[in-house]
MMTF fields as JSON, N, C-alpha, C and O atoms, coordinates in Angstrom:
{
  "mmtfVersion": "1.0.0",
  "mmtfProducer": "UNKNOWN",
  "numBonds": 279,
  "numAtoms": 280,
  "numGroups": 70,
  "numChains": 1,
  "numModels": 1,
  "chainsPerModel": [1],
  "groupsPerChain": [70],
  "chainIdList": ["A"],
  "bondAtomList": [4, 2, 8, 6, 12, 10, 16, 14, 20, 18, 24, 22, 28, 26, 32, 30, 36, 34, 40, 38, 44, 42, 48, 46, 52, 50, 56, 54, 60, 58, 64, 62, 68, 66, 72, 70, 76, 74, 80, 78, 84, 82, 88, 86, 92, 90, 96, 94, 100, 98, 104, 102, 108, 106, 112, 110, 116, 114, 120, 118, 124, 122, 128, 126, 132, 130, 136, 134, 140, 138, 144, 142, 148, 146, 152, 150, 156, 154, 160, 158, 164, 162, 168, 166, 172, 170, 176, 174, 180, 178, 184, 182, 188, 186, 192, 190, 196, 194, 200, 198, 204, 202, 208, 206, 212, 210, 216, 214, 220, 218, 224, 222, 228, 226, 232, 230, 236, 234, 240, 238, 244, 242, 248, 246, 252, 250, 256, 254, 260, 258, 264, 262, 268, 266, 272, 270, 276, 274],
  "bondOrderList": [1, 1, 1, 1, 1, 1, 1, 1, 1, 1, 1, 1, 1, 1, 1, 1, 1, 1, 1, 1, 1, 1, 1, 1, 1, 1, 1, 1, 1, 1, 1, 1, 1, 1, 1, 1, 1, 1, 1, 1, 1, 1, 1, 1, 1, 1, 1, 1, 1, 1, 1, 1, 1, 1, 1, 1, 1, 1, 1, 1, 1, 1, 1, 1, 1, 1, 1, 1, 1],
  "groupList": [{"groupName": "MET", "atomNameList": ["N", "CA", "C", "O"], "elementList": ["N", "C", "C", "O"], "formalChargeList": [0, 0, 0, 0], "bondAtomList": [1, 0, 2, 1, 3, 2], "bondOrderList": [1, 1, 2], "singleLetterCode": "M", "chemCompType": "L-PEPTIDE LINKING"}, {"groupName": "SER", "atomNameList": ["N", "CA", "C", "O"], "elementList": ["N", "C", "C", "O"], "formalChargeList": [0, 0, 0, 0], "bondAtomList": [1, 0, 2, 1, 3, 2], "bondOrderList": [1, 1, 2], "singleLetterCode": "S", "chemCompType": "L-PEPTIDE LINKING"}, {"groupName": "LEU", "atomNameList": ["N", "CA", "C", "O"], "elementList": ["N", "C", "C", "O"], "formalChargeList": [0, 0, 0, 0], "bondAtomList": [1, 0, 2, 1, 3, 2], "bondOrderList": [1, 1, 2], "singleLetterCode": "L", "chemCompType": "L-PEPTIDE LINKING"}, {"groupName": "ASP", "atomNameList": ["N", "CA", "C", "O"], "elementList": ["N", "C", "C", "O"], "formalChargeList": [0, 0, 0, 0], "bondAtomList": [1, 0, 2, 1, 3, 2], "bondOrderList": [1, 1, 2], "singleLetterCode": "D", "chemCompType": "L-PEPTIDE LINKING"}, {"groupName": "PRO", "atomNameList": ["N", "CA", "C", "O"], "elementList": ["N", "C", "C", "O"], "formalChargeList": [0, 0, 0, 0], "bondAtomList": [1, 0, 2, 1, 3, 2], "bondOrderList": [1, 1, 2], "singleLetterCode": "P", "chemCompType": "L-PEPTIDE LINKING"}, {"groupName": "THR", "atomNameList": ["N", "CA", "C", "O"], "elementList": ["N", "C", "C", "O"], "formalChargeList": [0, 0, 0, 0], "bondAtomList": [1, 0, 2, 1, 3, 2], "bondOrderList": [1, 1, 2], "singleLetterCode": "T", "chemCompType": "L-PEPTIDE LINKING"}, {"groupName": "VAL", "atomNameList": ["N", "CA", "C", "O"], "elementList": ["N", "C", "C", "O"], "formalChargeList": [0, 0, 0, 0], "bondAtomList": [1, 0, 2, 1, 3, 2], "bondOrderList": [1, 1, 2], "singleLetterCode": "V", "chemCompType": "L-PEPTIDE LINKING"}, {"groupName": "ILE", "atomNameList": ["N", "CA", "C", "O"], "elementList": ["N", "C", "C", "O"], "formalChargeList": [0, 0, 0, 0], "bondAtomList": [1, 0, 2, 1, 3, 2], "bondOrderList": [1, 1, 2], "singleLetterCode": "I", "chemCompType": "L-PEPTIDE LINKING"}, {"groupName": "CYS", "atomNameList": ["N", "CA", "C", "O"], "elementList": ["N", "C", "C", "O"], "formalChargeList": [0, 0, 0, 0], "bondAtomList": [1, 0, 2, 1, 3, 2], "bondOrderList": [1, 1, 2], "singleLetterCode": "C", "chemCompType": "L-PEPTIDE LINKING"}, {"groupName": "GLY", "atomNameList": ["N", "CA", "C", "O"], "elementList": ["N", "C", "C", "O"], "formalChargeList": [0, 0, 0, 0], "bondAtomList": [1, 0, 2, 1, 3, 2], "bondOrderList": [1, 1, 2], "singleLetterCode": "G", "chemCompType": "PEPTIDE LINKING"}, {"groupName": "ARG", "atomNameList": ["N", "CA", "C", "O"], "elementList": ["N", "C", "C", "O"], "formalChargeList": [0, 0, 0, 0], "bondAtomList": [1, 0, 2, 1, 3, 2], "bondOrderList": [1, 1, 2], "singleLetterCode": "R", "chemCompType": "L-PEPTIDE LINKING"}, {"groupName": "ALA", "atomNameList": ["N", "CA", "C", "O"], "elementList": ["N", "C", "C", "O"], "formalChargeList": [0, 0, 0, 0], "bondAtomList": [1, 0, 2, 1, 3, 2], "bondOrderList": [1, 1, 2], "singleLetterCode": "A", "chemCompType": "L-PEPTIDE LINKING"}, {"groupName": "GLU", "atomNameList": ["N", "CA", "C", "O"], "elementList": ["N", "C", "C", "O"], "formalChargeList": [0, 0, 0, 0], "bondAtomList": [1, 0, 2, 1, 3, 2], "bondOrderList": [1, 1, 2], "singleLetterCode": "E", "chemCompType": "L-PEPTIDE LINKING"}, {"groupName": "HIS", "atomNameList": ["N", "CA", "C", "O"], "elementList": ["N", "C", "C", "O"], "formalChargeList": [0, 0, 0, 0], "bondAtomList": [1, 0, 2, 1, 3, 2], "bondOrderList": [1, 1, 2], "singleLetterCode": "H", "chemCompType": "L-PEPTIDE LINKING"}, {"groupName": "ASN", "atomNameList": ["N", "CA", "C", "O"], "elementList": ["N", "C", "C", "O"], "formalChargeList": [0, 0, 0, 0], "bondAtomList": [1, 0, 2, 1, 3, 2], "bondOrderList": [1, 1, 2], "singleLetterCode": "N", "chemCompType": "L-PEPTIDE LINKING"}, {"groupName": "GLN", "atomNameList": ["N", "CA", "C", "O"], "elementList": ["N", "C", "C", "O"], "formalChargeList": [0, 0, 0, 0], "bondAtomList": [1, 0, 2, 1, 3, 2], "bondOrderList": [1, 1, 2], "singleLetterCode": "Q", "chemCompType": "L-PEPTIDE LINKING"}],
  "groupTypeList": [0, 1, 2, 3, 1, 1, 3, 3, 4, 5, 6, 4, 7, 6, 8, 3, 3, 8, 9, 5, 10, 5, 10, 6, 4, 2, 1, 3, 2, 11, 3, 2, 2, 12, 10, 13, 14, 12, 5, 10, 13, 3, 9, 12, 1, 6, 11, 5, 6, 12, 4, 12, 2, 11, 12, 15, 7, 11, 3, 2, 6, 5, 12, 3, 0, 9, 2, 2, 12, 12],
  "groupIdList": [1, 2, 3, 4, 5, 6, 7, 8, 9, 10, 11, 12, 13, 14, 15, 16, 17, 18, 19, 20, 21, 22, 23, 24, 25, 26, 27, 28, 29, 30, 31, 32, 33, 34, 35, 36, 37, 38, 39, 40, 41, 42, 43, 44, 45, 46, 47, 48, 49, 50, 51, 52, 53, 54, 55, 56, 57, 58, 59, 60, 61, 62, 63, 64, 65, 66, 67, 68, 69, 70],
  "secStructList": [7, 7, 7, 7, 4, 4, 4, 1, 7, 3, 3, 3, 3, 3, 3, 6, 6, 6, 6, 3, 3, 3, 3, 3, 3, 4, 4, 4, 2, 2, 2, 2, 2, 2, 2, 2, 2, 2, 2, 2, 2, 6, 6, 7, 7, 7, 1, 3, 3, 7, 2, 2, 2, 2, 2, 2, 2, 2, 2, 2, 2, 2, 2, 2, 6, 6, 6, 6, 7, 7],
  "xCoordList": [0.836, 0.0, 0.884, 1.825, 0.611, 1.399, 0.745, -0.475, 1.564, 1.049, 1.1, 2.109, 0.025, 0.133, 0.578, 0.627, 0.902, 1.475, 0.549, 1.029, -0.753, -1.67, -1.645, -2.087, -1.129, -1.025, 0.311, 0.474, 1.256, 2.588, 2.544, 2.285, 2.792, 2.745, 3.833, 4.875, 3.575, 4.561, 5.235, 4.665, 6.464, 7.298, 7.715, 8.136, 7.601, 8.033, 9.553, 10.199, 10.11, 11.54, 11.74, 10.907, 12.857, 13.167, 14.613, 15.485, 14.839, 16.185, 16.226, 15.77, 16.775, 16.828, 17.726, 17.461, 18.789, 19.681, 18.97, 19.204, 18.109, 17.368, 16.035, 15.406, 15.618, 14.33, 13.161, 12.087, 13.352, 12.276, 11.755, 12.482, 10.476, 9.792, 8.847, 8.117, 8.877, 8.008, 7.734, 8.317, 6.85, 6.555, 6.89, 6.583, 7.524, 7.901, 7.412, 7.28, 7.141, 6.727, 7.817, 9.002, 7.419, 8.36, 9.285, 10.475, 8.743, 9.549, 10.661, 11.632, 10.536, 11.537, 12.415, 13.327, 12.158, 12.795, 14.315, 14.926, 14.923, 16.391, 17.012, 17.972, 16.465, 17.022, 16.874, 17.803, 15.717, 15.492, 16.359, 16.883, 16.51, 17.391, 18.831, 19.517, 19.281, 20.655, 20.889, 21.898, 19.962, 20.114, 20.132, 20.968, 19.221, 19.184, 20.511, 21.121, 20.944, 22.173, 23.401, 24.321, 23.434, 24.562, 24.598, 25.654, 23.437, 23.419, 23.433, 23.943, 22.895, 22.789, 23.801, 24.13, 24.295, 25.114, 26.401, 26.928, 26.903, 28.156, 28.198, 29.25, 27.056, 26.99, 26.789, 26.58, 26.847, 26.62, 25.148, 24.277, 24.859, 23.48, 22.756, 22.588, 22.332, 21.635, 20.128, 19.465, 19.587, 18.162, 17.959, 18.722, 16.926, 16.673, 15.176, 14.365, 14.833, 13.451, 13.128, 13.984, 11.899, 11.461, 11.963, 11.637, 12.747, 13.369, 12.396, 12.723, 11.228, 10.268, 9.82, 9.682, 9.592, 9.195, 10.35, 10.141, 11.551, 12.712, 12.88, 13.203, 12.665, 12.776, 11.696, 11.969, 10.479, 9.388, 9.687, 9.439, 10.212, 10.554, 11.663, 11.597, 12.673, 13.761, 13.238, 13.668, 12.316, 11.731, 10.969, 11.083, 10.196, 9.437, 10.357, 10.102, 11.413, 12.359, 13.048, 13.195, 13.464, 14.118, 13.2, 13.622, 11.937, 10.959, 10.719, 10.689, 10.547, 10.262, 11.412, 11.182, 12.632, 13.797, 14.102, 14.981, 13.372, 13.567, 14.879, 15.404, 15.407, 16.706, 16.658, 17.7, 15.479, 15.366, 14.994, 14.915, 14.766, 14.39, 15.594, 16.718, 15.351, 16.449, 16.598, 17.472],
  "yCoordList": [-1.17, 0.0, 1.236, 1.315, 2.168, 3.391, 4.525, 4.692, 5.285, 6.44, 7.656, 7.892, 8.432, 9.702, 10.739, 10.453, 11.936, 12.946, 13.324, 13.765, 13.166, 13.523, 12.485, 12.771, 11.271, 10.224, 10.259, 9.577, 11.033, 11.105, 12.086, 13.273, 11.608, 12.52, 13.584, 13.354, 14.741, 15.808, 15.927, 15.59, 16.416, 16.544, 18.008, 18.612, 18.59, 19.982, 20.076, 19.327, 21.003, 21.273, 22.751, 23.595, 23.04, 24.409, 24.727, 23.858, 25.982, 26.496, 27.84, 28.851, 27.837, 29.077, 30.116, 31.313, 29.683, 30.642, 31.409, 32.604, 30.731, 31.371, 31.952, 32.748, 31.538, 31.995, 31.33, 31.923, 30.091, 29.412, 28.219, 27.552, 27.977, 26.797, 26.352, 27.157, 25.057, 24.542, 23.068, 22.465, 22.511, 21.074, 20.496, 21.088, 19.33, 18.67, 17.232, 16.655, 16.646, 15.244, 14.356, 14.565, 13.378, 12.469, 11.812, 11.633, 11.457, 10.775, 11.672, 11.161, 12.986, 13.927, 14.521, 15.292, 14.178, 14.827, 14.832, 15.9, 13.689, 13.609, 14.422, 15.162, 14.286, 15.011, 16.519, 17.268, 16.968, 18.404, 19.019, 20.121, 18.315, 18.819, 18.892, 19.891, 17.838, 17.821, 18.942, 19.644, 19.105, 20.146, 21.531, 22.359, 21.798, 23.105, 23.364, 24.421, 22.387, 22.579, 22.704, 23.454, 21.994, 22.1, 23.468, 24.093, 23.929, 25.17, 26.426, 27.463, 26.353, 27.551, 27.609, 28.691, 26.45, 26.43, 25.617, 25.075, 25.536, 24.831, 23.423, 22.962, 22.739, 21.354, 21.17, 20.047, 22.257, 22.15, 21.851, 22.432, 20.959, 20.541, 21.596, 21.447, 22.655, 23.748, 23.517, 23.591, 23.24, 22.918, 21.496, 20.594, 21.299, 19.988, 19.747, 20.647, 18.522, 18.203, 18.985, 19.147, 19.466, 20.193, 19.439, 18.264, 20.09, 19.39, 18.615, 17.514, 19.154, 18.436, 17.138, 16.119, 17.16, 15.953, 14.951, 13.755, 15.43, 14.538, 13.845, 12.658, 14.57, 13.978, 12.918, 11.86, 13.202, 12.234, 10.961, 9.856, 11.116, 9.96, 9.146, 7.917, 9.829, 9.13, 8.354, 7.227, 8.948, 8.263, 7.012, 5.966, 7.114, 5.974, 4.853, 3.68, 5.21, 4.208, 3.525, 2.303, 4.307, 3.748, 2.771, 1.687, 3.161, 2.295, 1.035, -0.071, 1.208, 0.083, -0.929, -2.135, -0.438, -1.319, -1.916, -2.769, -1.467, -1.995, -1.576, -2.289, -0.45, -0.004, 0.447, 0.548, 0.715, 1.17, 0.049, 0.26, -1.134, -2.258, -2.763, -2.756, -3.196, -3.701, -5.18, -5.781],
  "zCoordList": [0.0, 0.0, 0.0, 0.789, -0.837, -0.963, -0.185, -0.208, 0.491, 1.22, 0.316, -0.349, 0.284, -0.405, 0.61, 1.806, 0.15, 1.034, 2.18, 3.225, 2.024, 3.107, 4.223, 5.335, 3.945, 4.957, 5.691, 6.703, 5.204, 5.793, 6.97, 6.768, 8.196, 9.338, 9.211, 8.599, 9.795, 9.767, 11.123, 12.161, 11.08, 12.266, 12.389, 11.402, 13.593, 13.754, 13.829, 14.562, 13.063, 13.146, 13.47, 13.141, 14.119, 14.511, 14.163, 14.184, 13.846, 13.659, 14.365, 13.831, 15.565, 16.343, 15.692, 15.806, 15.007, 14.351, 13.243, 13.063, 12.508, 11.415, 11.894, 11.199, 13.095, 13.602, 12.912, 12.803, 12.437, 11.718, 12.495, 13.231, 12.302, 12.825, 11.716, 11.137, 11.435, 10.385, 10.655, 11.556, 9.869, 9.938, 8.578, 7.543, 8.591, 7.345, 7.384, 8.463, 6.224, 6.193, 6.787, 6.53, 7.572, 8.215, 7.202, 7.464, 6.053, 5.037, 4.475, 3.917, 4.61, 4.093, 5.189, 4.893, 6.437, 7.575, 7.492, 7.539, 7.372, 7.393, 6.266, 6.483, 5.063, 3.918, 4.077, 3.774, 4.549, 4.695, 5.794, 5.629, 6.905, 7.968, 7.476, 7.691, 6.822, 6.324, 5.312, 5.378, 4.385, 3.365, 4.0, 3.64, 4.941, 5.608, 6.324, 6.163, 7.112, 7.887, 6.992, 7.318, 5.883, 4.946, 4.274, 4.179, 3.81, 3.034, 3.909, 3.483, 5.099, 5.944, 7.082, 7.569, 7.505, 8.722, 8.555, 9.526, 7.319, 7.031, 7.609, 8.051, 7.607, 8.055, 9.542, 10.0, 10.313, 11.748, 12.012, 11.365, 12.947, 13.235, 14.061, 15.271, 13.397, 14.066, 14.029, 15.064, 12.853, 12.738, 13.23, 12.882, 14.041, 14.642, 14.755, 14.536, 15.098, 15.453, 16.725, 17.594, 16.83, 18.027, 19.264, 19.435, 20.126, 21.259, 22.15, 22.593, 22.419, 23.263, 22.606, 23.283, 21.301, 20.587, 20.555, 20.76, 20.302, 20.273, 21.62, 21.668, 22.71, 24.046, 24.272, 24.839, 23.83, 23.975, 23.187, 23.669, 21.991, 21.159, 21.831, 21.871, 22.352, 23.035, 24.241, 24.489, 24.988, 26.14, 25.709, 26.347, 24.633, 24.139, 23.665, 23.936, 22.966, 22.475, 23.652, 23.666, 24.628, 25.81, 26.518, 26.918, 26.672, 27.324, 26.499, 27.037, 25.188, 24.302, 24.288, 24.203, 24.371, 24.338, 25.708, 25.836, 26.735, 28.072, 28.711, 29.566, 28.316, 28.817, 30.278, 30.926, 30.794, 32.178, 33.128, 34.338, 32.592, 33.438, 34.211, 33.709, 35.427, 36.258, 36.104, 36.728]
}
């Protein structure tokens, strides 16, 4: 089954240096972040996924992988 663009969830990204906030399709996230950082910030990882969302995702992955279990 193929997803059309309306089925692709969007992810908030921020670039404090540029003062921009936007949402991009999840399927394009890595490429768009890399391109922005390469062209605007000499490859430095300035633009990122919204920090609160990135933290929530990290927490879910940690929980799912059982990394906090004793």
